C-alpha positions in Angstrom: 0.0 0.0 0.0 1.4 3.5 -1.0 1.7 6.0 1.8 -0.1 9.4 1.2 1.9 12.5 2.0 0.1 15.4 3.5 1.2 19.0 4.2 -0.1 21.3 6.8 -2.6 23.8 5.4 -2.0 27.3 6.5 -4.7 29.8 5.7 -2.2 32.7 5.9 -0.7 31.3 2.6 -4.2 31.6 0.8 -5.4 35.2 1.4 -5.2 37.2 -1.9 -6.9 40.4 -0.9 -8.6 42.3 2.0 -12.0 40.9 1.1 -10.6 37.4 1.8 -9.2 38.4 5.1 -12.5 40.1 6.1 -14.5 37.1 5.1 -12.2 34.8 7.1 -12.6 37.0 10.2 -16.3 37.3 9.8 -16.7 33.5 9.7 -14.6 33.3 12.9 -16.7 36.0 14.6 -20.0 34.2 13.5 -18.6 30.9 15.2 -18.5 32.8 18.5 -15.4 31.1 19.9 -13.1 33.7 21.3 -10.1 31.4 20.6 -11.0 30.9 17.1 -11.4 34.7 16.6 -7.8 35.3 18.1 -6.3 32.5 15.9 -8.1 34.0 12.8 -6.7 37.4 13.6 -3.2 35.7 14.0 -3.5 34.0 10.6 -4.5 37.3 8.9 -1.7 39.1 10.8 1.0 36.6 9.8 -0.2 36.9 6.1 0.3 40.6 6.3 3.5 40.5 8.3 3.4 40.0 12.1 6.2 42.5 12.7 4.5 45.2 10.5 1.1 44.6 12.3 2.7 44.6 15.7 4.6 47.9 14.9 1.3 49.5 13.5 -0.7 48.4 16.6 2.0 49.6 19.0 2.5 46.2 20.4 5.5 43.8 20.8 5.8 41.1 18.1 6.3 38.2 20.6 3.4 39.2 22.8 1.2 39.7 19.6 2.1 36.0 18.5 1.1 34.8 22.0 -2.2 36.9 22.2 -3.2 35.8 18.7 -2.5 32.1 19.1 -5.4 29.6 19.5 -4.5 29.4 23.3 -4.1 33.2 23.5 -6.7 35.5 25.3 -6.2 39.0 24.0 -7.7 42.0 25.6 -10.5 43.8 23.6 -8.1 46.8 23.3 -5.6 44.5 21.6 -8.1 43.1 19.2 -9.2 46.4 18.2 -5.6 47.7 17.6 -4.9 44.6 15.5 -8.1 45.0 13.4 -7.2 48.6 12.8 -3.6 47.8 11.9 -5.0 45.1 9.5 -7.0 47.7 7.7 -10.2 46.1 8.7 -13.3 47.4 10.6 -15.4 45.6 13.2 -19.2 46.1 12.6 -22.3 45.1 14.6 -25.6 43.8 13.3 -28.7 42.5 15.0 -28.4 38.8 15.5 -32.1 38.2 14.8 -34.2 40.4 12.5 -36.7 42.4 14.4 -40.2 41.5 13.8 -42.1 44.2 11.9 -45.1 45.8 13.5 -48.5 44.7 12.1 
C-alpha cells in the first residue's frame, strides 16, 4: 500500500486580498469562539507580516504572537488595535431580524 503524503494547510498562505481576510474574520466571529477569533486574527496578521502589524498596533511582536494564538486570550483593546492595523473594521448587526409591526 502506498503512503499518502500530506502537508499542513496554513490559511495565511491563501489570502489574496482584504476581502478574503475580512470574510475569514467574519466567519470566525460568527462561530462565536473567542479562541477561534484570536487565531483567525493571528492568521491574517501573519499573512500581512506580524512584525509590521505589531509595529502599527503599537505592540510587541512576541506578545502579539502569543495573544493571537489559539491558546491566547487578547484584551479587547489589543483586538481593536490589531483589526485597525490590518486595515479592517469591526461592525455590529442584529443577531435576529426584528419583527415588523402589524
